[in-house]
Steps between C-alpha positions, in 0.01 A plus 500: 500500500197592277265336747651704788455821307147402402404422862635831631363722218171303490452540877572870480262552205235303685540729797448805280192349340354404836566841650332672205215243528429617858397842365135400425469348848641815664270717288201305625614505862586870488264665244627832377847454650676338207412755236751639255636832613404453866716383789316221685431521873754357745266209579477407132878527462551274805266241350693529169828444688357198682393341171845579358661314789277195449572492128874546564513210742300275263727581202824459703365159618427402139846613393657284769277197437566496124869587523698222330795541738579719798166656594666771706702619203189517283307696762801734541483583128121534531559744782768698310285539195196605703693746711668658195164538327346637820771764520449585130125541566548701820733768364260657247200468738672648803379855443154426366315562826480140620612440860862400518425222749311317222793472265741423783271230649509313168877532473551383858240225499633339178816343656302379802232348277762329287666352811166380638410341160838321503444376854152377420625303199719287728781510241818681576773278356547308180230240460762232425657542846171526689 
């Protein structure tokens, strides 16, 4: 049970760290766009969303690969935690001038990314029955 919790929480925390770690790359690719107090251009936001999707798929794949039991159940919890935290982050930022498509794209791409990560892992059922 503890290993299951550690895999799900660890995968989610890794996704947060990796998304935050993409900020320096985005700042170099789009100089002046990712400055505090300024809304980035649509192009920069699309690149940010693309990196978010890549990180999400990778972390869902890791969650499924290291799941001690049913990978699908672990990725489901990974999805639930991420979606809940995404909603919590979206609500206070909704009226801060950022385009609404940006927040919605992250919320809508998260479940798809989790599903793709699960599929790429090749593990859907309990490893004992596979």
